[in-house]
C-alpha positions as CSV (number, residue, x, y, z in Angstrom):
1,M,109.5,-13.0,-26.5
2,L,112.9,-12.4,-25.8
3,F,111.9,-9.0,-23.8
4,R,108.9,-11.1,-22.4
5,S,111.5,-13.2,-20.9
6,N,114.0,-10.6,-19.5
7,K,110.7,-8.8,-18.0
8,E,109.3,-11.8,-16.6
9,K,112.8,-12.7,-15.0
10,L,112.9,-9.1,-13.7
11,L,109.3,-9.1,-12.1
12,G,107.9,-12.5,-11.5
13,S,105.4,-13.9,-13.6
14,F,102.6,-11.1,-15.1
15,E,100.0,-12.4,-12.9
16,V,102.1,-12.2,-9.9
17,I,102.6,-8.2,-10.7
18,D,99.2,-7.8,-11.6
19,Q,98.0,-9.5,-8.3
20,I,100.4,-7.1,-6.2
21,L,99.5,-4.1,-8.0
22,W,95.5,-5.1,-7.7
23,A,96.1,-5.7,-4.0
24,L,98.1,-1.9,-3.4
25,E,95.2,-0.2,-6.1
26,N,92.6,-1.9,-3.8
27,N,93.8,-0.7,-0.1
28,I,94.9,-4.9,0.4
29,A,97.5,-3.6,3.8
30,R,100.6,-3.5,2.8
31,N,102.3,-6.1,5.3
32,E,99.5,-9.2,3.9
33,I,101.1,-8.2,0.0
34,R,104.4,-8.0,1.8
35,R,103.8,-11.5,3.5
36,K,102.1,-13.3,0.5
37,F,104.4,-12.1,-2.4
38,G,107.6,-10.5,-0.7
39,D,109.1,-7.5,-0.2
40,E,111.4,-7.1,-2.9
41,R,108.0,-8.0,-5.2
42,T,106.0,-5.6,-3.2
43,E,108.6,-2.9,-3.1
44,F,108.9,-3.1,-7.2
45,A,105.4,-2.8,-7.5
46,L,105.2,0.0,-5.5
47,S,108.1,2.2,-7.3
48,L,106.1,1.1,-10.2
49,L,103.1,2.9,-8.9
50,E,104.8,5.9,-8.1
51,H,107.1,5.6,-11.2
52,S,104.1,5.4,-13.5
53,R,101.2,8.0,-11.3
54,H,101.7,10.6,-14.5
55,M,100.2,8.3,-16.6
56,R,97.3,7.8,-15.0
57,E,96.5,11.3,-13.8
58,S,93.9,13.7,-15.5
59,P,95.8,16.0,-18.2
60,Y,96.1,18.9,-17.3
61,S,93.1,21.7,-18.9
62,I,93.2,25.4,-20.3
63,R,91.1,27.4,-19.1
64,D,89.7,30.1,-20.9
65,S,91.0,33.1,-19.5
66,G,88.7,35.2,-21.0
67,E,90.6,37.4,-23.4
68,N,89.0,37.3,-27.3
């Protein structure tokens, strides 16, 4: 529970950060997101998206080189 409360202090409530991430992923205008949630939280959410992009991308595939 301590981890959750420390994380909430940093991020704000999980509901708020989820709303920001949803808005970003659904192409809501960033100025609208900033107006509703503030610059600091919006920038933090953008940072989360950028730093976790590799986790959402498809893994590389190994192609058959034709050598058997």
